[in-house]
C-alpha positions, 0 to 999 in steps of 0.5 A: 471291538465288537461294539465298534464293529456292530456300530459300523455294520449298522451304518453300512446297512443304512447306507445300503438301503435303496431310497424309494422314489414312490410310495406303494399307494402312488405306484398303485394309483399310476397303474390304475390310471394307466389301465383306465387310460388303456380301457378308454382308448380301447372303448373309443376304438371299439365304438368307432368300429361299431359306427363304421360297421353300422355305416357299412350295413346301411350302405349295403342295404342301400346298394341292395335296394338300388340293385332291386330298382335297377333290375325292375327298371331293366325289366320295364325297359325290356318290356318297353323295347318290345315293339308288339307292346308299343303297338298295343299301347299305341292302339289302345291307350292312344288310339293310334292305328296304322293306315291300310294299304288302300287308305290315303292319308292327307295332311292339312298344311293350311294355317289355322287362326282358331286357337281352340282347334280340336285337332291340336288338343292333346287330350282329344286328338287320340279320341278324334283319330279313333272317331275318324276310323269309324267315320271313314275320313 
């Protein structure tokens, strides 16, 4: 009977063994594949973040340059708004002078036929107005 029981118990051990669906090599391959896939996704995410950080830095530099340009232009505008500066530039660069109280300014309204009239020349007009001051015309 002992022999029968031994045979019978051997049969039970075989039936109790679980079947393996994957070998240990295949399981290791799947684990390595999942780790590699996760690493690739993280690398892609970090690369995307680095690209965005670079773009943000470029935008910040451009914003700083625009802010500096704005401040320079604002200072130039304040300088231009100053009427004393306008008067100085008009006198010295353009040759424009305010008439005195005793001076009478006549404006010639006659039609001119000459095409090359000196008074209508944009470049010579300031020079001529300065010369008129010295001539008393």
